[in-house]
N, C-alpha and C positions, 0 to 999 in steps of 0.2 A: 504494500500500500504506500502510495506517495502522498505527501502533503505539500501544498504550495504555501510558502511563507513570503510575505511582502515586508521589507524593512526599509527604513529611512536612514541613510548614512550622512554624517557630516561631510561637507564638501571635500575636506582634506583626505579623509579615509576613502571616499568615492574616487578621488583622483588617483590615490595610491593603488587602489584595487584595479582601476582601468590600466594604469601603467604596468602593474604586475601581470595582468592578463595578456597585454600586448607583448611584453618581453618574454613571457614563457610560452605563448601560443596556446594558452588554456582559456576556457571561458570563465567568466566571473562566478557563475553558479557553482562550478566544480571547486574553485578556490574557496568559496564560502563554505561549501559542504565539508571540505577537508579541514578547514579552520574550526568549524563547530565540532567535528568529530575529535580533533586533537584536544580542544578545550574540555569536552566531556570526559575523555580518557584521563587527562591531567587532574580533573576534579575528583574522579573516582580514585586515582592513584593517591592523591593527597589525603583523602578520607581514610583509605586503608592504612596508609603510613601513620596517620595520626592515631588511629585506633590500636595499632600494634606497637606504637612507640614505647610505651611503658614495659611491655613484655620483652621487647628487643633489648632495652637497656638492662633489664634484669639478667638477660642471657649474655650480656657483654657485647652486644651488637650496637655500636654507637654511630659508626660512619658507614657510608655506602660501601667502602672498601671492606669493612668487617662483614657486611652482609654478602658481598660478592664472594669473599673467601669461604664463607659458611655454606653457600649453595653450589660452589664450583667443585 
């Protein structure tokens, strides 16, 4: 199922989006879809990271490098 979303952008952002679309050969809709998808992923990631933060500290996992070592 697809949903159509109409948004109003400030002039500067609209100009930057136009320039990005032209320079990359992509359409504006695809750029906006990718941007929203990335934003949603980052929001979920931050929520998970926040909810697991205390447990990770207790386990000695403080930095990203600590976590990488633990899962590698």
